[in-house]
PDB file of N, CA, C and O in Angstrom:
ATOM      1  N   MET A   1       0.632  -1.135  -0.010  1.00  0.00           N
ATOM      2  CA  MET A   1      -0.184  -0.199  -0.097  1.00  0.00           C
ATOM      3  C   MET A   1       1.094   1.873   0.279  1.00  0.00           C
ATOM      4  O   MET A   1       1.910   2.436   1.009  1.00  0.00           O
ATOM      5  N   THR A   2       0.577   1.940  -0.458  1.00  0.00           N
ATOM      6  CA  THR A   2       1.386   3.782  -1.021  1.00  0.00           C
ATOM      7  C   THR A   2       1.135   4.457   0.031  1.00  0.00           C
ATOM      8  O   THR A   2       0.068   4.571   0.633  1.00  0.00           O
ATOM      9  N   GLU A   3       2.471   5.053   0.315  1.00  0.00           N
ATOM     10  CA  GLU A   3       1.405   6.396   1.486  1.00  0.00           C
ATOM     11  C   GLU A   3       0.024   6.268   0.850  1.00  0.00           C
ATOM     12  O   GLU A   3      -0.745   5.370   1.192  1.00  0.00           O
ATOM     13  N   HIS A   4      -0.418   7.568  -0.486  1.00  0.00           N
ATOM     14  CA  HIS A   4      -0.809   8.006  -0.800  1.00  0.00           C
ATOM     15  C   HIS A   4      -2.038   7.386  -0.077  1.00  0.00           C
ATOM     16  O   HIS A   4      -2.710   7.829   0.854  1.00  0.00           O
ATOM     17  N   TRP A   5      -2.113   6.454  -0.643  1.00  0.00           N
ATOM     18  CA  TRP A   5      -3.513   5.445  -0.348  1.00  0.00           C
ATOM     19  C   TRP A   5      -3.404   5.134   0.855  1.00  0.00           C
ATOM     20  O   TRP A   5      -4.398   4.411   0.932  1.00  0.00           O
ATOM     21  N   PHE A   6      -2.878   5.117   2.056  1.00  0.00           N
ATOM     22  CA  PHE A   6      -2.811   4.991   3.300  1.00  0.00           C
ATOM     23  C   PHE A   6      -2.957   6.318   3.884  1.00  0.00           C
ATOM     24  O   PHE A   6      -3.386   6.562   5.012  1.00  0.00           O
ATOM     25  N   LEU A   7      -2.512   7.244   2.908  1.00  0.00           N
ATOM     26  CA  LEU A   7      -3.385   8.870   3.790  1.00  0.00           C
ATOM     27  C   LEU A   7      -4.804   8.889   3.623  1.00  0.00           C
ATOM     28  O   LEU A   7      -5.544   9.261   4.534  1.00  0.00           O
ATOM     29  N   ALA A   8      -5.301   8.442   2.313  1.00  0.00           N
ATOM     30  CA  ALA A   8      -6.411   8.760   1.871  1.00  0.00           C
ATOM     31  C   ALA A   8      -7.246   7.548   2.345  1.00  0.00           C
ATOM     32  O   ALA A   8      -8.476   7.560   2.395  1.00  0.00           O
ATOM     33  N   ALA A   9      -6.400   6.412   2.717  1.00  0.00           N
ATOM     34  CA  ALA A   9      -7.933   5.977   3.397  1.00  0.00           C
ATOM     35  C   ALA A   9      -8.226   6.050   5.601  1.00  0.00           C
ATOM     36  O   ALA A   9      -9.207   5.728   6.273  1.00  0.00           O
ATOM     37  N   MET A  10      -6.963   6.569   5.980  1.00  0.00           N
ATOM     38  CA  MET A  10      -7.202   7.042   7.108  1.00  0.00           C
ATOM     39  C   MET A  10      -8.084   8.379   6.830  1.00  0.00           C
ATOM     40  O   MET A  10      -8.911   8.410   7.742  1.00  0.00           O
ATOM     41  N   LEU A  11      -8.234   9.252   6.162  1.00  0.00           N
ATOM     42  CA  LEU A  11      -9.024  10.744   6.305  1.00  0.00           C
ATOM     43  C   LEU A  11     -10.458  10.024   5.928  1.00  0.00           C
ATOM     44  O   LEU A  11     -11.477  10.651   6.220  1.00  0.00           O
ATOM     45  N   ALA A  12     -10.581   8.791   5.321  1.00  0.00           N
ATOM     46  CA  ALA A  12     -12.129   8.716   4.945  1.00  0.00           C
ATOM     47  C   ALA A  12     -12.217   7.297   6.908  1.00  0.00           C
ATOM     48  O   ALA A  12     -12.784   6.266   7.271  1.00  0.00           O
ATOM     49  N   LEU A  13     -11.727   7.807   7.172  1.00  0.00           N
ATOM     50  CA  LEU A  13     -11.546   7.151   8.515  1.00  0.00           C
ATOM     51  C   LEU A  13     -11.625   8.202   9.278  1.00  0.00           C
ATOM     52  O   LEU A  13     -12.795   8.229   9.660  1.00  0.00           O
ATOM     53  N   VAL A  14     -11.040   9.114   9.737  1.00  0.00           N
ATOM     54  CA  VAL A  14     -11.715  10.362   9.995  1.00  0.00           C
ATOM     55  C   VAL A  14     -13.107  10.481   8.977  1.00  0.00           C
ATOM     56  O   VAL A  14     -13.711   9.527   8.486  1.00  0.00           O
ATOM     57  N   GLY A  15     -13.258  11.167   8.900  1.00  0.00           N
ATOM     58  CA  GLY A  15     -14.660  11.671   8.206  1.00  0.00           C
ATOM     59  C   GLY A  15     -15.764  10.902   8.542  1.00  0.00           C
ATOM     60  O   GLY A  15     -16.886  11.362   8.750  1.00  0.00           O
ATOM     61  N   LEU A  16     -15.377   9.463   8.607  1.00  0.00           N
ATOM     62  CA  LEU A  16     -16.602   8.942   8.688  1.00  0.00           C
ATOM     63  C   LEU A  16     -17.178   8.587   9.917  1.00  0.00           C
ATOM     64  O   LEU A  16     -18.276   8.099  10.183  1.00  0.00           O
ATOM     65  N   GLU A  17     -15.750   9.092  10.968  1.00  0.00           N
ATOM     66  CA  GLU A  17     -16.260   8.756  12.377  1.00  0.00           C
ATOM     67  C   GLU A  17     -16.262  10.242  12.788  1.00  0.00           C
ATOM     68  O   GLU A  17     -16.819  10.783  13.744  1.00  0.00           O
ATOM     69  N   VAL A  18     -15.600  10.684  11.948  1.00  0.00           N
ATOM     70  CA  VAL A  18     -17.223  12.743  12.494  1.00  0.00           C
ATOM     71  C   VAL A  18     -18.345  12.732  12.261  1.00  0.00           C
ATOM     72  O   VAL A  18     -19.136  13.525  12.770  1.00  0.00           O
ATOM     73  N   VAL A  19     -18.919  11.091  10.766  1.00  0.00           N
ATOM     74  CA  VAL A  19     -20.064  11.722  10.692  1.00  0.00           C
ATOM     75  C   VAL A  19     -21.297  11.179  11.477  1.00  0.00           C
ATOM     76  O   VAL A  19     -22.463  11.531  11.657  1.00  0.00           O
ATOM     77  N   VAL A  20     -20.281   9.896  11.956  1.00  0.00           N
ATOM     78  CA  VAL A  20     -20.883   9.215  12.914  1.00  0.00           C
ATOM     79  C   VAL A  20     -20.779   9.698  14.241  1.00  0.00           C
ATOM     80  O   VAL A  20     -21.959  10.035  14.342  1.00  0.00           O
ATOM     81  N   LEU A  21     -20.202  10.044  15.527  1.00  0.00           N
ATOM     82  CA  LEU A  21     -20.164  10.757  16.399  1.00  0.00           C
ATOM     83  C   LEU A  21     -21.157  12.382  16.564  1.00  0.00           C
ATOM     84  O   LEU A  21     -21.472  12.983  17.591  1.00  0.00           O
ATOM     85  N   GLY A  22     -21.545  12.843  14.563  1.00  0.00           N
ATOM     86  CA  GLY A  22     -22.328  14.552  14.902  1.00  0.00           C
ATOM     87  C   GLY A  22     -23.288  13.254  14.755  1.00  0.00           C
ATOM     88  O   GLY A  22     -24.170  13.351  15.609  1.00  0.00           O
ATOM     89  N   TYR A  23     -23.394  12.428  14.215  1.00  0.00           N
ATOM     90  CA  TYR A  23     -25.647  11.870  14.031  1.00  0.00           C
ATOM     91  C   TYR A  23     -25.125  11.305  15.133  1.00  0.00           C
ATOM     92  O   TYR A  23     -24.053  11.873  14.926  1.00  0.00           O
ATOM     93  N   ILE A  24     -24.798  10.364  16.664  1.00  0.00           N
ATOM     94  CA  ILE A  24     -24.542  10.513  18.350  1.00  0.00           C
ATOM     95  C   ILE A  24     -25.742  12.097  19.158  1.00  0.00           C
ATOM     96  O   ILE A  24     -26.834  12.491  19.567  1.00  0.00           O
ATOM     97  N   THR A  25     -24.150  12.385  18.831  1.00  0.00           N
ATOM     98  CA  THR A  25     -24.564  14.356  19.330  1.00  0.00           C
ATOM     99  C   THR A  25     -25.950  14.747  18.830  1.00  0.00           C
ATOM    100  O   THR A  25     -26.570  15.673  19.353  1.00  0.00           O
ATOM    101  N   TYR A  26     -26.353  14.148  17.977  1.00  0.00           N
ATOM    102  CA  TYR A  26     -28.243  14.991  17.147  1.00  0.00           C
ATOM    103  C   TYR A  26     -28.869  14.402  17.839  1.00  0.00           C
ATOM    104  O   TYR A  26     -29.769  14.987  18.441  1.00  0.00           O
ATOM    105  N   ARG A  27     -28.700  13.319  17.995  1.00  0.00           N
ATOM    106  CA  ARG A  27     -29.683  12.105  18.284  1.00  0.00           C
ATOM    107  C   ARG A  27     -29.795  12.640  19.949  1.00  0.00           C
ATOM    108  O   ARG A  27     -30.912  12.954  20.359  1.00  0.00           O
ATOM    109  N   ILE A  28     -28.763  12.717  20.756  1.00  0.00           N
ATOM    110  CA  ILE A  28     -28.470  12.652  22.511  1.00  0.00           C
ATOM    111  C   ILE A  28     -29.142  14.361  22.203  1.00  0.00           C
ATOM    112  O   ILE A  28     -30.267  14.467  22.693  1.00  0.00           O
ATOM    113  N   HIS A  29     -28.707  15.489  21.588  1.00  0.00           N
ATOM    114  CA  HIS A  29     -29.083  16.634  22.032  1.00  0.00           C
ATOM    115  C   HIS A  29     -30.794  16.632  21.444  1.00  0.00           C
ATOM    116  O   HIS A  29     -31.442  17.612  21.811  1.00  0.00           O
ATOM    117  N   ARG A  30     -31.517  15.623  20.589  1.00  0.00           N
ATOM    118  CA  ARG A  30     -33.373  15.047  20.509  1.00  0.00           C
ATOM    119  C   ARG A  30     -33.863  15.554  21.380  1.00  0.00           C
ATOM    120  O   ARG A  30     -34.515  16.537  21.731  1.00  0.00           O
ATOM    121  N   ILE A  31     -32.947  13.740  22.009  1.00  0.00           N
ATOM    122  CA  ILE A  31     -33.273  13.841  23.164  1.00  0.00           C
ATOM    123  C   ILE A  31     -33.473  14.425  24.293  1.00  0.00           C
ATOM    124  O   ILE A  31     -34.533  14.294  24.904  1.00  0.00           O
ATOM    125  N   LEU A  32     -32.375  15.222  24.763  1.00  0.00           N
ATOM    126  CA  LEU A  32     -32.887  15.774  25.249  1.00  0.00           C
ATOM    127  C   LEU A  32     -33.789  17.110  25.596  1.00  0.00           C
ATOM    128  O   LEU A  32     -34.299  17.501  26.646  1.00  0.00           O
ATOM    129  N   GLU A  33     -33.768  17.529  24.537  1.00  0.00           N
ATOM    130  CA  GLU A  33     -34.934  18.669  24.237  1.00  0.00           C
ATOM    131  C   GLU A  33     -36.313  17.573  24.637  1.00  0.00           C
ATOM    132  O   GLU A  33     -37.179  17.785  25.485  1.00  0.00           O
ATOM    133  N   ARG A  34     -36.198  16.540  23.860  1.00  0.00           N
ATOM    134  CA  ARG A  34     -38.197  15.960  24.422  1.00  0.00           C
ATOM    135  C   ARG A  34     -37.914  16.246  25.693  1.00  0.00           C
ATOM    136  O   ARG A  34     -38.460  17.257  26.136  1.00  0.00           O
ATOM    137  N   VAL A  35     -36.884  15.357  26.742  1.00  0.00           N
ATOM    138  CA  VAL A  35     -36.902  15.585  28.274  1.00  0.00           C
ATOM    139  C   VAL A  35     -36.839  16.983  29.097  1.00  0.00           C
ATOM    140  O   VAL A  35     -37.008  16.936  30.315  1.00  0.00           O
ATOM    141  N   GLU A  36     -36.637  18.025  28.560  1.00  0.00           N
ATOM    142  CA  GLU A  36     -35.846  19.332  29.228  1.00  0.00           C
ATOM    143  C   GLU A  36     -38.481  19.764  28.390  1.00  0.00           C
ATOM    144  O   GLU A  36     -39.466  19.973  29.098  1.00  0.00           O
ATOM    145  N   ALA A  37     -38.421  19.707  27.408  1.00  0.00           N
ATOM    146  CA  ALA A  37     -40.051  19.337  27.493  1.00  0.00           C
ATOM    147  C   ALA A  37     -41.262  18.947  28.242  1.00  0.00           C
ATOM    148  O   ALA A  37     -42.347  19.410  28.595  1.00  0.00           O
ATOM    149  N   VAL A  38     -40.358  17.575  28.334  1.00  0.00           N
ATOM    150  CA  VAL A  38     -41.970  16.852  29.064  1.00  0.00           C
ATOM    151  C   VAL A  38     -41.631  17.316  31.203  1.00  0.00           C
ATOM    152  O   VAL A  38     -42.327  17.301  32.219  1.00  0.00           O
ATOM    153  N   GLY A  39     -40.787  17.513  31.001  1.00  0.00           N
ATOM    154  CA  GLY A  39     -40.504  18.150  32.882  1.00  0.00           C
ATOM    155  C   GLY A  39     -40.447  19.532  32.776  1.00  0.00           C
ATOM    156  O   GLY A  39     -40.245  20.193  33.795  1.00  0.00           O
ATOM    157  N   ALA A  40     -40.632  20.198  31.443  1.00  0.00           N
ATOM    158  CA  ALA A  40     -41.171  21.583  31.512  1.00  0.00           C
ATOM    159  C   ALA A  40     -42.714  21.782  31.757  1.00  0.00           C
ATOM    160  O   ALA A  40     -43.275  22.745  32.279  1.00  0.00           O
ATOM    161  N   ALA A  41     -43.449  20.215  31.065  1.00  0.00           N
ATOM    162  CA  ALA A  41     -45.011  20.168  31.353  1.00  0.00           C
ATOM    163  C   ALA A  41     -45.292  20.061  32.802  1.00  0.00           C
ATOM    164  O   ALA A  41     -46.030  20.736  33.521  1.00  0.00           O
ATOM    165  N   THR A  42     -44.451  18.950  33.083  1.00  0.00           N
ATOM    166  CA  THR A  42     -44.382  18.474  34.250  1.00  0.00           C
ATOM    167  C   THR A  42     -44.449  19.328  35.704  1.00  0.00           C
ATOM    168  O   THR A  42     -44.991  18.925  36.733  1.00  0.00           O
ATOM    169  N   PHE A  43     -43.701  20.711  35.501  1.00  0.00           N
ATOM    170  CA  PHE A  43     -43.601  21.194  37.189  1.00  0.00           C
ATOM    171  C   PHE A  43     -44.909  22.509  36.135  1.00  0.00           C
ATOM    172  O   PHE A  43     -45.552  23.405  36.682  1.00  0.00           O
ATOM    173  N   LEU A  44     -44.929  22.195  34.680  1.00  0.00           N
ATOM    174  CA  LEU A  44     -46.935  23.219  34.705  1.00  0.00           C
ATOM    175  C   LEU A  44     -47.940  23.225  35.762  1.00  0.00           C
ATOM    176  O   LEU A  44     -48.552  23.972  36.525  1.00  0.00           O
ATOM    177  N   GLU A  45     -47.737  21.520  35.274  1.00  0.00           N
ATOM    178  CA  GLU A  45     -48.882  21.258  36.127  1.00  0.00           C
ATOM    179  C   GLU A  45     -49.347  21.039  37.327  1.00  0.00           C
ATOM    180  O   GLU A  45     -50.424  21.157  37.913  1.00  0.00           O
ATOM    181  N   VAL A  46     -47.770  20.524  37.664  1.00  0.00           N
ATOM    182  CA  VAL A  46     -47.701  20.250  38.773  1.00  0.00           C
ATOM    183  C   VAL A  46     -47.428  21.891  39.899  1.00  0.00           C
ATOM    184  O   VAL A  46     -46.906  21.990  41.009  1.00  0.00           O
ATOM    185  N   ARG A  47     -47.752  22.447  39.424  1.00  0.00           N
ATOM    186  CA  ARG A  47     -47.598  24.264  39.739  1.00  0.00           C
ATOM    187  C   ARG A  47     -49.470  24.422  39.928  1.00  0.00           C
ATOM    188  O   ARG A  47     -50.197  24.974  40.755  1.00  0.00           O
ATOM    189  N   LYS A  48     -49.605  23.942  39.190  1.00  0.00           N
ATOM    190  CA  LYS A  48     -51.123  24.710  38.538  1.00  0.00           C
ATOM    191  C   LYS A  48     -51.637  23.813  40.581  1.00  0.00           C
ATOM    192  O   LYS A  48     -52.006  24.450  41.567  1.00  0.00           O
ATOM    193  N   VAL A  49     -51.471  22.577  40.494  1.00  0.00           N
ATOM    194  CA  VAL A  49     -52.219  21.846  40.809  1.00  0.00           C
ATOM    195  C   VAL A  49     -51.895  22.005  43.059  1.00  0.00           C
ATOM    196  O   VAL A  49     -52.522  21.684  44.069  1.00  0.00           O
ATOM    197  N   LEU A  50     -50.471  22.730  42.706  1.00  0.00           N
ATOM    198  CA  LEU A  50     -50.799  23.178  43.702  1.00  0.00           C
ATOM    199  C   LEU A  50     -50.668  24.840  44.275  1.00  0.00           C
ATOM    200  O   LEU A  50     -50.247  25.367  45.305  1.00  0.00           O
ATOM    201  N   ASN A  51     -51.257  25.302  43.037  1.00  0.00           N
ATOM    202  CA  ASN A  51     -51.697  26.430  43.725  1.00  0.00           C
ATOM    203  C   ASN A  51     -53.206  26.965  43.380  1.00  0.00           C
ATOM    204  O   ASN A  51     -53.520  28.092  43.000  1.00  0.00           O
ATOM    205  N   GLN A  52     -54.297  25.507  43.692  1.00  0.00           N
ATOM    206  CA  GLN A  52     -55.373  25.437  43.614  1.00  0.00           C
ATOM    207  C   GLN A  52     -55.976  24.791  44.707  1.00  0.00           C
ATOM    208  O   GLN A  52     -55.793  23.681  45.208  1.00  0.00           O
ATOM    209  N   PRO A  53     -57.171  26.256  45.125  1.00  0.00           N
ATOM    210  CA  PRO A  53     -57.092  26.188  46.485  1.00  0.00           C
ATOM    211  C   PRO A  53     -58.320  25.248  46.963  1.00  0.00           C
ATOM    212  O   PRO A  53     -59.388  25.246  46.351  1.00  0.00           O
ATOM    213  N   ARG A  54     -58.000  24.167  48.509  1.00  0.00           N
ATOM    214  CA  ARG A  54     -58.615  23.519  48.922  1.00  0.00           C
ATOM    215  C   ARG A  54     -59.999  23.514  49.552  1.00  0.00           C
ATOM    216  O   ARG A  54     -60.476  22.465  49.986  1.00  0.00           O
TER     217      ARG A  54
END
């Protein structure tokens, strides 16, 4: 294998790693947004229930 092909293969590998890590980061970001939305909705519902006169 020549040095040129080796460097090209390593560059392709790094590119693939960047794509995979970017996708994983995107998925984690989306999951955290959903968790934040559920937490905010729960907080608002709890606050509404606790503020009701008994």
